[in-house]
Residue, then its C-alpha position, 0 to 999 in steps of 0.5 A: x669039732x666046731x659044733x662040739x666047741x660051740x656046745x661046750x662054750x654054751x655050757x660054760x655060759x649056763x651061769x649067765x642064765x642062772x644069774x638071770x634066774x637068781x635076779x628074778x627070784x630076788x625081785x619077786x621076793x622083795x615085791x611079795x614081802x612088801x605085801x606081807x604084814x608083821x614080818x620081822x624087821x631084820x627079815x624084811x631088811x634082808x629080803x629088801x636086798x632082793x631088789x639088787x636082783x636088777x643089778x644082776x640083770x644089768x651085769x648079765x646084760x653088759x656081759x652078753x652084749x659084749x659077748x655078742x659084739x665080740x662074736x660079730x666083730x669079724x663080720x665087717x657087714x655088721x652095722x649099727x642099724x642091725x645092732x639097734x634092730x636086734x635090741x629093739x625086737x628083743x625087748x619092745x614087742x613084749x614091753x609094748x603089750x604089757x604097757x597096754x595091759x597095765x594101762x587097762x588094768x590099773x587105769x591112768x589115775x594118780x599113783x605114787x610115782x606120779x607125785x602131784x601129777x593127776x594121772x598118766x598123760x599121753x606124753x607120759x605114754x609116748x615117752x614110755x613107747x620111745x624108752x625115754x621115760x627114764x628122763x622124767x622123775x614123774x614118768x620113770x616108773x609110773x605105768x608098770x611099776x618096774x619099767x624104770x630098769x628097761x629105760x635105763x637098759x635102753x640108754x645103756x644100749x646106745x653107749x655099748x658100740x662106743x664102749x666096745x671099741x674103747x674097753x678092750x681089757x680088764x684094765x680098761x674095764x676097771x678104769x671105766x668102772x671107777x670113772x662111772x662111780x666117780x661120775x655117779x657120786x658127783x652127779x648125785x651129790x650135786x642134784x640132791x641139792x638141786x631137785x627138778x621137782x617139788x616132791x623131795x622124796x620122789x626126787x630121792x627115789x629118782x636119783x637112785x633109779x636114774x641111769x648115772x647111778x646104775x652105770x657102775x654096775x654095767x661096768x662091772x658086767x663088762x669087767x666080768x666079760x673080760x675076766x670070763x673071756x680069758x682069765x689071763x686078762x687078770x695079768x693085765x691089771x697093773x698096780x695102778x688099776x688094781x689099786x684104783x679098784x681097791x680105792x673105789x671099794x674103800x671109797x664106796x664103803x666110807x661113802x655109804x655107797x652100798x649098791x656098789x659094794x653089793x655090785x662088787x660082791x655080785x661080780x665075785x659071786x658070778x665069777x665063782x659061779x662060773x669057775x666052780x660050776x655047782x650043779x645045784x645052781x647050773x642045771x636045766x631048771x635054773x636055765x629055764x627060769x633064766x630064759x623066762x626072766x624077762x617075761x617074768x619081770x614084766x608080768x609078775x606085778x600083774x600076777x601079784x596084784x591079783x594074789x594080794x587080794x586074797x588075805x592068808x590067815x597064817x603067821x607072817x613067815x608062812x604067808x610070805x612063803x605061800x604067797x611067794x610060791x603061788x606068785x612064782x608058779x603063776x608068773x612062770x605059767x603066764x611068762x611061758x605063754x608070753x615068752x612063746x607067743x610074744x618074746x620069741x616071735x619078736x626076736x624072730x621078726x628082728x632077725x628076719x628084718x636084719x636078714x633082708x638087710x644083709x646075710x645072717x651071720x650064723x655064729x651070732x645066732x646062738x648068743x644068749x642076750x639079756x635085758x633087765 
């Protein structure tokens, strides 16, 4: 019976893999479209929404991290050190390998994200290795081109143990989301007037990517967890917290905070996906892509860099479709290799190290973990 119950719960969690799959598909679409000339303006604008796939990654990450901690909460031997090791070995091995590959392929010369800096310095590389590149506007995205989200994710990891103790219900999650939104708006309003660097355009990009601006979406992922955990949690929303959530949506709407509005839409979509369980989205194909999504996220820029060298002599929409399919297939192929030979061994190394610290808590082994 426990095995049957565990399988049933894993089946219910299949929607998380689909969220990751949809996220990486969106990211691929937007990056491919940037290399296709002549696309209709409205189509280009619509495809740019694919960049919000990172928000889906964050939402899935917050959800699974809270799920992991809730399953392990009964184990009094679980320590912060085990949590940090688990997270490190989940993301670091593949990330470090890809950092090296991108440095070899792209070199250390000037690029957009470096602004007026001459090249990638040793300090920049060290910051990447320590996941601190998100603290510097010149470094946050200057080697791989998508690593900003990993820096933001790692910063969120540091707050998770505390947030798990403080946020215990839907009502608590709503208050956290609203507070995160207010903090994000306040900091961006202040710092847009006081840039740390001379390149104002790059500073604007940095304020969009940095941790405070992404925090509300993580909060929405926590909210999704408590709704999923027990739909009766919805009854714990009192008039004050419910009204506060509505006010936050109106505030974002009139304040032009479209990312938060999209995040709320993604939350509703994620819950609908779980609640209705559509087979055309919840199946082995989407689950498989979802499992490969971290590898795909880190490898697709490498694949795309090779594919864009070939100029397709077709209409823009046809070129976009072909380039997307080719990029998707090659990225999946490469990602299957990195997933099997780097990602999974890294996770096993982490588990082995943790097992030497204390007996393995088997219940948590099946938890599906996520990263952006």
